[in-house]
C-alpha positions in Angstrom: 110.6 170.1 120.0 114.0 171.5 120.6 115.2 175.0 120.1 116.6 178.1 121.6 114.4 180.9 123.0 114.8 184.4 121.6 117.5 186.6 123.2 114.8 188.6 125.0 113.1 185.4 126.3 116.4 183.8 127.3 117.3 186.8 129.4 114.1 186.5 131.4 114.1 182.8 132.0 114.5 181.7 135.6 116.1 178.2 135.6 115.5 175.8 138.4 117.5 172.6 139.0 115.8 169.3 139.5 115.3 168.2 143.1 116.5 164.8 142.0 119.9 166.2 140.9 122.8 164.5 142.7 124.8 166.7 145.1 127.7 164.2 144.4 127.8 165.2 140.8 126.8 168.9 140.7 127.2 169.3 137.0 124.8 166.4 136.3 121.5 168.3 136.4 118.4 168.9 134.5 117.2 172.5 134.6 113.7 173.7 133.8 112.4 177.2 133.1 108.7 177.9 132.8 107.4 180.8 130.7 103.9 181.7 129.9 103.4 179.4 127.0 106.4 177.0 127.1 108.4 174.9 129.5 112.1 174.8 128.6 114.3 171.9 129.7 118.1 171.9 129.4 121.2 170.0 130.5 123.1 172.1 133.0 126.4 171.0 131.6 125.5 172.7 128.3 123.4 175.7 129.3 124.0 177.4 125.9 123.1 174.2 124.0 119.8 173.0 122.6 116.7 173.0 124.8 113.7 170.8 124.8 110.6 173.0 124.7 107.1 171.6 125.5 103.7 173.0 126.2 102.7 173.3 129.9 100.1 170.5 129.3 102.7 168.2 127.9 105.0 168.9 130.8 102.3 168.2 133.4 101.6 164.9 131.6 105.3 164.0 131.7 105.6 164.9 135.5 102.5 162.8 136.2 104.0 159.9 134.3 107.4 160.3 135.8 106.0 160.4 139.3 104.3 157.0 139.1 105.9 154.4 141.4 
């Protein structure tokens, strides 16, 4: 699902950059913010743009899948 959080929620989100973000291209990052019921994902180059929002369970499943060698 994509969307934007409410103004109140957006003000309280603490965005973290991916540890895989390249230091050679500082604008090319994925940022994640975790709230109580939702994980928000955005492109750092377009912080005001659309966000992918998923449940914490879906995010954990994705991380597990992405971490496989």
